[in-house]
C-alpha positions as CSV (number, residue, x, y, z in Angstrom):
1,M,-7.5,63.6,48.5
2,H,-5.8,60.3,47.7
3,D,-4.5,58.0,50.5
4,L,-0.7,57.9,49.8
5,N,0.1,55.3,52.5
6,P,-0.1,52.2,50.1
7,L,2.0,54.0,47.5
8,V,4.6,55.1,50.1
9,A,4.7,51.5,51.5
10,E,5.2,50.1,48.0
11,L,7.9,52.6,47.2
12,R,9.7,51.7,50.5
13,D,9.6,48.0,49.6
14,V,11.2,48.7,46.2
15,I,13.9,50.8,47.7
16,E,14.7,48.2,50.4
17,A,14.8,45.5,47.8
18,Q,17.3,47.5,45.7
19,S,19.6,47.8,48.7
20,F,20.3,44.0,48.6
21,P,22.9,42.8,46.1
22,E,21.9,41.1,42.8
23,I,23.7,37.9,44.0
24,M,23.2,36.9,47.6
25,T,24.6,34.4,50.1
26,P,22.1,32.2,51.9
27,A,22.3,34.6,54.9
28,Q,21.5,37.6,52.7
29,A,18.7,35.8,50.9
30,A,17.2,34.7,54.2
31,Q,17.2,38.3,55.4
32,F,15.7,39.5,52.2
33,L,12.9,37.0,52.5
34,G,12.5,37.4,56.2
35,V,13.1,33.7,56.9
36,S,15.9,31.7,58.6
37,E,18.9,30.2,56.8
38,D,17.6,26.8,58.1
39,Y,14.3,27.4,56.2
40,L,16.2,28.0,53.0
41,R,18.4,25.0,53.5
42,D,15.3,22.8,54.2
43,H,13.7,24.0,51.0
44,R,16.9,23.4,49.0
45,K,16.9,19.8,50.2
46,A,13.2,19.4,49.3
47,R,13.7,21.3,46.0
48,S,10.7,23.4,46.9
49,G,12.4,26.8,47.5
50,P,13.7,29.5,45.3
51,A,16.2,28.7,42.5
52,Y,19.8,28.9,43.5
53,S,23.3,28.4,42.1
54,Q,26.0,26.1,43.4
55,P,29.3,27.0,41.7
56,A,31.2,24.8,44.2
57,T,30.3,22.1,46.7
58,K,30.0,24.4,49.7
59,I,29.0,27.6,47.9
60,I,25.3,28.5,47.5
61,R,24.2,31.7,45.9
62,Y,20.8,33.2,45.2
63,M,19.9,35.8,42.6
64,R,17.5,38.5,43.8
65,A,15.3,38.1,40.7
66,D,14.9,34.3,41.6
67,L,13.9,35.2,45.1
68,I,11.3,37.7,43.9
69,A,10.0,35.2,41.3
70,W,9.6,32.5,44.0
71,L,7.7,35.0,46.2
72,N,5.4,35.8,43.2
73,R,4.7,32.1,42.6
74,S,3.9,31.7,46.3
75,R,1.3,34.5,46.3
76,V,-2.1,33.7,47.6
77,G,-5.1,35.6,46.3
78,A,-7.4,37.5,48.6
């Protein structure tokens, strides 16, 4: 019998990720990543965080695909 726990966990992660919009506010992006908005702001200033768009001076938006790509670039091998 195969252990289904890893498969179920992966499927849960995919479903949860899909519940977030394609384009997110900093608050939504922080929640998606499990970090604080301050963390994202600090990384924006340092230009070390995920890619973002700034269509106006006080408007910041993140694309879900960019957040996932940033996470993938930050992976550490076991």
